[in-house]
C-alpha positions, 0 to 999 in steps of 0.5 A: 260553690264552696263545700262549706256546710258542716253537719252539727256535732253528735251532741247537737244532733242528739239534742235535735232528735231529743227535742223534736216531736213532729217530723215532716217526711218529704217524699214519703212513699206508701210502699213498705219496701222503700227507704222513706217508708222504713225510716218513717215507720222507725221514727213513728215507733220511737214516739215521733209524729210523722207527717207525710209530704207527698202529693201523690198519696192520701195517707201513709202510716195512718197519717194524712199526707200533704202536698207540701210542707207549707200545707201542714197545719201543725208545727213541724220540728224537722223537715226530713227530705227524701228527694233528689238533690236538685229538688231540695231548694224549694223544700228548704224554702218551705222549711224556712217558711213554716219555722221548722228548726231543722232541715234534714237531708237524707243519705245521698241528698246533698244540696249546698245552696239549700243548706246555706239558705236554711242556715242563713235563716237559722235552721240547723241543717243535717246533710247526707245522713240518715235520720234513722241511723243517727237516731239509733247511733245517738239515742239507741 
């Protein structure tokens, strides 16, 4: 498997973050000490609608949680993934199925096959980057 994925430029990432309104956070925990919770809380505080995707919780940060991305009834702009790399492929397929614009894999989440599949379906893919850090760096 080649390591061909290249993240979007800073300019392109800034545009993703400026135009997105709704972010599905896959693997969002309801525990405030978890990275996923802190990142979602930050995004919410910066005007994004976050939608938790976690079958084990009912709601997080005042938003109803869904079992999968495809269960979300609203348009999703970014699918932000806090899952182990080997669990990303089905999430990438769900992001494609719902017509998300961007698949964002958090720091430490690297799955080349998922990135290639999403890119082949015309999604932008950001891999192994924290959306909170990038937002602060590019728009802060």
